[in-house]
C-alpha positions in Angstrom: -1.1 14.0 -13.0 2.4 15.1 -12.0 4.0 12.7 -9.5 4.5 14.6 -6.3 6.9 12.9 -4.0 5.3 12.8 -0.6 7.2 11.7 2.4 5.8 11.2 5.8 7.6 10.5 9.0 4.7 8.6 10.6 4.5 11.0 13.5 2.7 14.0 12.1 -1.0 14.4 11.3 -1.9 14.0 7.6 -5.1 14.1 5.6 -5.1 10.9 3.6 -3.1 7.7 3.5 -3.4 4.3 1.9 -1.8 1.4 3.8 -0.8 -1.2 1.3 0.0 -4.7 2.6 3.2 -6.3 1.2 3.1 -10.1 1.2 0.3 -11.4 -1.1 -0.9 -7.9 -2.0 1.9 -5.9 -3.4 4.1 -8.9 -4.2 4.2 -12.6 -3.9 5.3 -14.3 -0.6 9.1 -14.9 -0.8 9.9 -18.4 -2.0 13.6 -19.5 -1.7 14.5 -15.8 -1.6 12.6 -15.1 -4.8 9.5 -12.8 -4.9 7.6 -11.2 -7.7 6.1 -7.7 -7.8 2.4 -8.0 -8.6 1.6 -6.9 -12.2 0.4 -3.3 -12.3 1.8 -2.7 -8.8 3.8 0.3 -10.1 0.7 1.8 -11.8 -1.4 1.2 -8.7 1.0 3.0 -6.4 1.6 5.8 -8.9 -2.2 6.4 -9.1 -2.5 6.3 -5.3 0.4 8.6 -4.8 -1.4 11.4 -6.8 -4.0 11.7 -4.1 -2.6 10.2 -0.9 0.4 9.1 1.1 1.2 5.5 0.2 2.4 3.5 3.2 3.7 0.0 2.9 2.9 -2.1 6.0 3.8 -5.6 7.0 3.6 -8.0 9.9 7.3 -8.4 9.1 7.9 -4.8 10.3 9.6 -1.9 8.7 12.5 -4.0 7.6 10.2 -6.0 5.3 9.0 -2.8 3.6 12.6 -1.5 3.3 13.7 -4.7 1.7 10.9 -4.6 -0.9 11.8 -1.0 -1.8 15.4 -2.1 -2.3 14.4 -5.1 -4.4 11.8 -3.1 -6.5 13.2 0.4 -6.7 10.6 1.2 -9.4 7.9 1.6 -6.7 10.1 3.7 -4.3 9.1 7.1 -5.8 5.5 6.5 -4.9 6.0 5.3 -1.3 5.9 7.8 1.6 6.5 5.6 4.6 6.9 2.0 5.7 5.6 0.6 9.0 4.9 -2.4 11.0 1.2 -3.5 11.1 1.0 -3.6 14.8 2.2 0.0 15.3 0.8 1.6 12.2 0.0 5.2 13.0 -3.7 5.1 11.9 -4.7 7.7 14.5 -2.7 10.4 12.7 -4.5 9.9 9.5 -7.8 11.7 9.0 -8.9 9.5 6.1 -7.2 6.1 6.1 -7.6 3.4 3.5 -6.1 -0.1 3.3 -5.5 -2.7 0.7 -4.8 -6.2 2.0 -5.2 -9.8 0.9 -5.2 -11.4 4.3 -7.8 -12.2 6.9 -9.3 -9.2 8.6 -7.8 -8.9 12.0 -8.3 -6.2 14.5 -5.2 -4.6 13.3 -6.0 -4.7 9.6 -9.7 -3.8 9.9 -9.1 -0.2 10.4 -9.6 2.4 7.7 -11.7 1.9 4.6 -10.5 -1.6 3.7 -10.4 -3.2 0.3 -9.6 -6.9 0.2 -7.8 -8.2 -2.9 -7.1 -11.8 -4.0 -3.8 -13.1 -2.7 -1.0 -12.9 -5.4 1.0 -16.0 -5.7 3.2 -15.0 -8.7 2.7 -15.1 -12.4 -0.5 -13.8 -14.1 -2.8 -11.5 -12.1 -6.3 -10.2 -12.4 -5.4 -6.6 -12.0 -7.1 -6.6 -8.6 -4.5 -4.3 -7.0 -4.9 -1.7 -9.8 -8.7 -1.9 -9.5 -8.6 -1.4 -5.8 -6.3 1.6 -6.2 -8.5 3.2 -8.8 -11.5 2.7 -6.5 -9.7 4.5 -3.7 -8.5 7.3 -5.9 -12.1 7.9 -7.1 -13.4 7.9 -3.6 -10.7 10.4 -2.4 -11.3 12.7 -5.5 -15.0 12.7 -4.8 -14.3 13.7 -1.2 -12.1 16.6 -2.2 -14.3 18.0 -4.9 
C-alpha cells in the first residue's frame, strides 16, 4: 500500500483512528533520558496508517508525543495527531481502537482495546506489530 499521509486536527469527525500509547507500548519508559523505540514500531505504525489515523496518546500530554516524534523521526510520517489521554477526542471517531500496555482505566478502556506486553527495552516479542495487524484486518473486514 502507498503511504497516505493523514493529518487530523483532533477537532473534526473522522471514521477510524487508532490511539497508540507511548510509554511501554510504542517505546520504553525513559531511563536517565534514554528511551528505545520498540522493535517493529515503524512497521506497526506504517501498517496502521494505511487504514486509519494513528494518534499517539500519553498521560504525559501532547508534549510527550511531540518529544517522541522528534526523537524518532522515522515514525513521524505515519502519525496523524498527538493528544493527552485525559482529553483524547474519542467522541469524534466513529470507529476507535487503542493499543496500550497499561492497566485498563476508565480513560483507556474506550474503543476496541488491545493490550500488549509492556516494553522495557531490548528484545521484543513483536506484540505491537501483531496488535497492529489484527486491527488492520478488523478494519479491512469492516470496509469490504
